[in-house]
TORSE-187484 format. One record per residue (C-alpha): residue number from 1; residue in one letter; x, y, z. Coordinates in pm, 1 decimal, always signed. Last residue first. Layout:
TORSE-187484
<pos NUM	code A	c1 X	c2 Y	c3 Z>;
...
//
This chain:
TORSE-187484
<pos 122	code Q	c1 +7839.0	c2 +23468.8	c3 +12823.7>;
<pos 121	code G	c1 +7879.4	c2 +23833.8	c3 +12730.3>;
<pos 120	code Q	c1 +7843.8	c2 +23955.8	c3 +13085.4>;
<pos 119	code R	c1 +7956.0	c2 +23690.1	c3 +13332.3>;
<pos 118	code P	c1 +7704.3	c2 +23459.1	c3 +13490.2>;
<pos 117	code C	c1 +7733.8	c2 +23450.5	c3 +13867.7>;
<pos 116	code F	c1 +7824.8	c2 +23114.5	c3 +14017.9>;
<pos 115	code R	c1 +8189.9	c2 +23176.7	c3 +14109.8>;
<pos 114	code E	c1 +8084.9	c2 +23517.1	c3 +14242.0>;
<pos 113	code L	c1 +7909.3	c2 +23334.9	c3 +14527.9>;
<pos 112	code F	c1 +8233.5	c2 +23222.4	c3 +14694.1>;
<pos 111	code E	c1 +8403.7	c2 +23560.1	c3 +14668.9>;
<pos 110	code L	c1 +8086.3	c2 +23734.0	c3 +14786.4>;
<pos 109	code Y	c1 +8052.9	c2 +23512.0	c3 +15092.3>;
<pos 108	code A	c1 +8421.7	c2 +23561.2	c3 +15178.7>;
<pos 107	code K	c1 +8389.3	c2 +23940.3	c3 +15154.2>;
<pos 106	code K	c1 +8079.4	c2 +23935.5	c3 +15371.7>;
<pos 105	code Q	c1 +8273.2	c2 +23729.1	c3 +15626.3>;
<pos 104	code A	c1 +8554.6	c2 +23981.8	c3 +15646.1>;
<pos 103	code A	c1 +8313.7	c2 +24276.3	c3 +15663.9>;
<pos 102	code A	c1 +8119.7	c2 +24135.5	c3 +15957.1>;
<pos 101	code A	c1 +7802.0	c2 +23938.6	c3 +15888.8>;
<pos 100	code P	c1 +7836.1	c2 +23618.7	c3 +16088.9>;
<pos 99	code I	c1 +7543.8	c2 +23377.1	c3 +16072.1>;
<pos 98	code F	c1 +7486.4	c2 +23265.9	c3 +16429.4>;
<pos 97	code H	c1 +7583.3	c2 +22994.2	c3 +16676.3>;
<pos 96	code G	c1 +7911.7	c2 +23124.0	c3 +16817.6>;
<pos 95	code G	c1 +8180.3	c2 +23370.2	c3 +16728.3>;
<pos 94	code P	c1 +8548.3	c2 +23360.9	c3 +16631.9>;
<pos 93	code H	c1 +8477.2	c2 +23300.1	c3 +16262.4>;
<pos 92	code T	c1 +8574.7	c2 +23019.2	c3 +16031.2>;
<pos 91	code L	c1 +8508.6	c2 +23004.8	c3 +15658.8>;
<pos 90	code V	c1 +8555.5	c2 +22665.3	c3 +15497.6>;
<pos 89	code V	c1 +8549.6	c2 +22610.5	c3 +15121.5>;
<pos 88	code P	c1 +8483.9	c2 +22244.2	c3 +15048.8>;
<pos 87	code E	c1 +8701.8	c2 +22067.4	c3 +14791.5>;
<pos 86	code V	c1 +8497.1	c2 +21746.2	c3 +14754.0>;
<pos 85	code F	c1 +8255.2	c2 +21723.7	c3 +15044.5>;
<pos 84	code C	c1 +8242.9	c2 +21477.6	c3 +15336.7>;
<pos 83	code R	c1 +8530.4	c2 +21666.4	c3 +15502.4>;
<pos 82	code A	c1 +8294.5	c2 +21961.6	c3 +15552.1>;
<pos 81	code L	c1 +8071.8	c2 +21738.9	c3 +15768.4>;
<pos 80	code E	c1 +8352.7	c2 +21661.5	c3 +16011.1>;
<pos 79	code W	c1 +8451.7	c2 +22028.8	c3 +16018.1>;
<pos 78	code S	c1 +8098.2	c2 +22122.4	c3 +16124.0>;
<pos 77	code L	c1 +8104.6	c2 +21863.4	c3 +16402.6>;
<pos 76	code P	c1 +8450.2	c2 +21979.7	c3 +16513.3>;
<pos 75	code A	c1 +8315.7	c2 +22338.5	c3 +16542.4>;
<pos 74	code A	c1 +8060.2	c2 +22247.7	c3 +16808.1>;
<pos 73	code I	c1 +7698.6	c2 +22287.8	c3 +16703.5>;
<pos 72	code V	c1 +7519.5	c2 +22451.2	c3 +16997.5>;
<pos 71	code A	c1 +7817.3	c2 +22597.4	c3 +17188.6>;
<pos 70	code D	c1 +7963.7	c2 +22765.8	c3 +16879.2>;
<pos 69	code T	c1 +8294.5	c2 +22913.5	c3 +16994.4>;
<pos 68	code D	c1 +8494.7	c2 +22863.0	c3 +16674.3>;
<pos 67	code G	c1 +8190.3	c2 +22930.8	c3 +16458.6>;
<pos 66	code V	c1 +8207.3	c2 +22742.9	c3 +16128.6>;
<pos 65	code V	c1 +8070.3	c2 +22859.9	c3 +15793.7>;
<pos 64	code H	c1 +8092.7	c2 +22588.1	c3 +15527.4>;
<pos 63	code L	c1 +8088.7	c2 +22710.3	c3 +15166.4>;
<pos 62	code T	c1 +7997.7	c2 +22433.7	c3 +14926.3>;
<pos 61	code P	c1 +8058.8	c2 +22329.5	c3 +14566.7>;
<pos 60	code L	c1 +7894.0	c2 +21993.3	c3 +14494.1>;
<pos 59	code A	c1 +8084.7	c2 +21667.0	c3 +14467.0>;
<pos 58	code I	c1 +7980.1	c2 +21488.5	c3 +14784.3>;
<pos 57	code P	c1 +8238.8	c2 +21222.2	c3 +14867.9>;
<pos 56	code D	c1 +8065.8	c2 +20884.9	c3 +14905.1>;
<pos 55	code R	c1 +7938.2	c2 +20731.9	c3 +15229.3>;
<pos 54	code Y	c1 +7789.6	c2 +21056.8	c3 +15366.7>;
<pos 53	code F	c1 +7426.2	c2 +21040.3	c3 +15250.2>;
<pos 52	code H	c1 +7418.8	c2 +20664.5	c3 +15312.4>;
<pos 51	code G	c1 +7441.7	c2 +20721.6	c3 +15687.3>;
<pos 50	code H	c1 +7098.1	c2 +20884.8	c3 +15701.2>;
<pos 49	code A	c1 +6901.2	c2 +20580.3	c3 +15824.8>;
<pos 48	code P	c1 +7147.6	c2 +20543.9	c3 +16112.6>;
<pos 47	code A	c1 +7052.2	c2 +20891.3	c3 +16238.7>;
<pos 46	code R	c1 +7370.4	c2 +21079.2	c3 +16330.9>;
<pos 45	code S	c1 +7296.7	c2 +21360.6	c3 +16086.1>;
<pos 44	code A	c1 +7607.9	c2 +21538.3	c3 +15967.7>;
<pos 43	code F	c1 +7660.4	c2 +21888.8	c3 +16100.4>;
<pos 42	code A	c1 +7616.7	c2 +22245.0	c3 +15983.6>;
<pos 41	code A	c1 +7676.1	c2 +22569.1	c3 +16169.3>;
<pos 40	code V	c1 +7629.0	c2 +22754.3	c3 +15838.8>;
<pos 39	code L	c1 +7609.5	c2 +22560.5	c3 +15511.6>;
<pos 38	code V	c1 +7622.3	c2 +22764.8	c3 +15190.4>;
<pos 37	code A	c1 +7527.9	c2 +22544.0	c3 +14896.5>;
<pos 36	code F	c1 +7609.2	c2 +22519.8	c3 +14527.1>;
<pos 35	code A	c1 +7475.8	c2 +22450.5	c3 +14175.9>;
<pos 34	code V	c1 +7118.0	c2 +22354.1	c3 +14257.5>;
<pos 33	code P	c1 +6894.1	c2 +22133.7	c3 +14042.0>;
<pos 32	code F	c1 +6736.6	c2 +21942.0	c3 +14332.8>;
<pos 31	code R	c1 +6453.0	c2 +21719.0	c3 +14209.4>;
<pos 30	code P	c1 +6675.3	c2 +21583.7	c3 +13929.5>;
<pos 29	code D	c1 +6875.3	c2 +21358.7	c3 +14165.2>;
<pos 28	code G	c1 +7213.3	c2 +21330.5	c3 +13995.5>;
<pos 27	code R	c1 +7416.8	c2 +21172.3	c3 +14273.5>;
<pos 26	code A	c1 +7564.0	c2 +21514.7	c3 +14355.4>;
<pos 25	code R	c1 +7209.5	c2 +21644.6	c3 +14393.1>;
<pos 24	code L	c1 +7124.6	c2 +21374.1	c3 +14646.1>;
<pos 23	code A	c1 +7438.1	c2 +21452.0	c3 +14844.8>;
<pos 22	code C	c1 +7361.4	c2 +21823.5	c3 +14830.9>;
<pos 21	code V	c1 +7009.3	c2 +21752.1	c3 +14961.4>;
<pos 20	code M	c1 +7172.7	c2 +21571.9	c3 +15254.5>;
<pos 19	code A	c1 +7388.1	c2 +21878.6	c3 +15317.9>;
<pos 18	code A	c1 +7075.4	c2 +22099.2	c3 +15302.6>;
<pos 17	code L	c1 +6918.2	c2 +21888.9	c3 +15578.8>;
<pos 16	code A	c1 +7218.2	c2 +21940.3	c3 +15807.7>;
<pos 15	code A	c1 +7218.4	c2 +22308.2	c3 +15707.6>;
<pos 14	code G	c1 +6854.7	c2 +22337.9	c3 +15811.5>;
<pos 13	code Q	c1 +6944.7	c2 +22182.9	c3 +16145.1>;
<pos 12	code S	c1 +7208.2	c2 +22457.3	c3 +16190.3>;
<pos 11	code F	c1 +7162.7	c2 +22713.6	c3 +15911.6>;
<pos 10	code G	c1 +7108.7	c2 +22629.6	c3 +15545.8>;
<pos 9	code L	c1 +7149.5	c2 +22831.0	c3 +15228.8>;
<pos 8	code L	c1 +7089.6	c2 +22652.0	c3 +14901.1>;
<pos 7	code G	c1 +7182.6	c2 +22739.1	c3 +14545.5>;
<pos 6	code D	c1 +7072.4	c2 +22858.2	c3 +14202.0>;
<pos 5	code F	c1 +6699.8	c2 +22850.9	c3 +14267.8>;
<pos 4	code P	c1 +6427.2	c2 +22798.0	c3 +14010.4>;
<pos 3	code G	c1 +6213.5	c2 +22874.5	c3 +14183.9>;
<pos 2	code H	c1 +5915.6	c2 +23029.0	c3 +14365.8>;
<pos 1	code E	c1 +5666.5	c2 +22738.4	c3 +14327.1>;
//
């Protein structure tokens, strides 16, 4: 209704769902015409019915934001999911279960997102 959208942003459980959408998109599912995803405090679903989402490498550009001291979604779980993607970009921060917005993280977000901005004259 409000689209089209260029990419996805997911946090925690929303990032777990967004990762599954990325897998569908990478397989060519036309319902999800996104070019990238930003996954914050993400993890792979442990539900047996969801295992097929992670069997093949997911070829969609992603930025994975991992909190070193996240007590809700431990960093190793986010790293495990990142390894399911082809060439994931991983941004770590010293904090916990939140979306970091310090200058260093903002810079990393912009660098990742600039890859998907149309250039003038193109």
